[in-house]
N, C-alpha and C positions, 0 to 999 in steps of 0.2 A: 346213419341215414336209413330210411325205410327200404330203399332199393337194395342196399347191401345186405339186408336181412331176408331177402327173397320174398318180400311182401309186394303185392301189386301196387303200382303208383299210377293213379288216374290223372289225366290232363284234360282240362276243358278249356276251349277257346271259342269265342264267338266269331267264327270265320265264314259261316254259310250265310250268304245274303238272300237265300230263298229263290234264286233264279234258276235253279236246277244244277245238275252235276255236269256243267258244260262251260267252255270258255274260261274267262278270268276267275269265275267262282270255283270251277274245278281245279284250276291251277293253284289257287289260294288254299283250298282244302287239302289237295295232294301235298303241297309244301308243308303245311302244318303236320299232316300225318307222318310224312317222312322224317321230319325233325323229331317229333315225339317218339316214334318207334325206334329211331337211332339211339335215343337215350334210354330205351327200355320201358317207356311209359305206355299206358293204354290210352289212346287218344279218343276224344269225343268232340266232334265239330258241332257246336250249338248254333242255332239261328240267331242272327244279330238282333232280330226284332221280337224275341221271345224270352220269357223267363225259363228257368230250368224245371218247369212243372209238367213237362211232357217230353217224350223221346222224339228226337229228330232223326228220322230214318232217311238215309240217302241211298237210293238203289245203286248197287254196284260196289259199295264199300261198307255199309252198315246194315244190319249186323253182319259180322264176319261169319262165313260158313265154316 
């Protein structure tokens, strides 16, 4: 497995509904992030209404400082 070889594993999920980093959307994004990070993955919360042809920046969590 790649993770066992000290290689980065990226995870992408379409969890951001575009309503901002608040309420149910924040809860869904945070849940995804915590699960991905717990497995050692590098998470990316994509917008549900977009292709992966641009970066989705969520102020407060991405990009990480």
